[in-house]
N, C-alpha and C positions, 0 to 999 in steps of 0.2 A: 748478528745472530749467536745470541749462547745456546750452548750447547745443553746447559743442567735444564733448558726447560721443553728437553726431548723427553719424553720418556719412554723407556724401553719394552718392551712386556716379558720379557726373559730371561732369566737369569745370565745363562749363557752365553746370550749379546749382553749382556751388564759385561760380563767379565773379561768375554772376546775386546769389547770397549776401552776396560780400563786397558789393557797390557795395550794399544795401538794407541789410546792419549800417553802410556810411560812416552814408546818409543817417537810419538809424536815431539815431548819436551825434551826429548835430549835434538835435537832436531839445531843445525843451523839456518839461519834466517836462510840463504842462499836453499839450504835443504826442503825446508819451509815452504820457499817460492816455488819451485821445481812442482813441488808434490799438490798446492794448490793448484796451477795449473795445468795438472796431471788430470783430477777431477777435476777440473771445470772442464777441462777434452771428454770426460768418458761421459759425462753430464747430456755435452749438447751428441756424444756417440750416438748417446742412450735415444735420445729425440729420436731421431734421425732415423737409427732401427727402430725403434716401434712406429712410425711414422710412415715406411714399408712395408711392413709388419697391415698394415691401415688402419692400426690403434690408434686413437686422438691421446697424445700428450697431458701428461699430469694436470701443468698449468693448461693449454684446450679445454678440457673438462670442463675444468672450477670455472674456468666464462663464462662457457655453453652454461649450466650449471642456474649461474648467477643471475644469466638473460631471460632467466625463465617467469 
């Protein structure tokens, strides 16, 4: 996935993204791997929380929309 294919709508989010990119560019390979693993786990935790609220995760909602 190329981050350049994702458009941010607000200037403030674009600015914040650029700041984070600079930090990421300074990471060692080990730090980058650990950060990627943490974000992956946070994504799965978000799915668990959304599920506990009785809402469908976005990925399931997209599948349901395609089946109709």
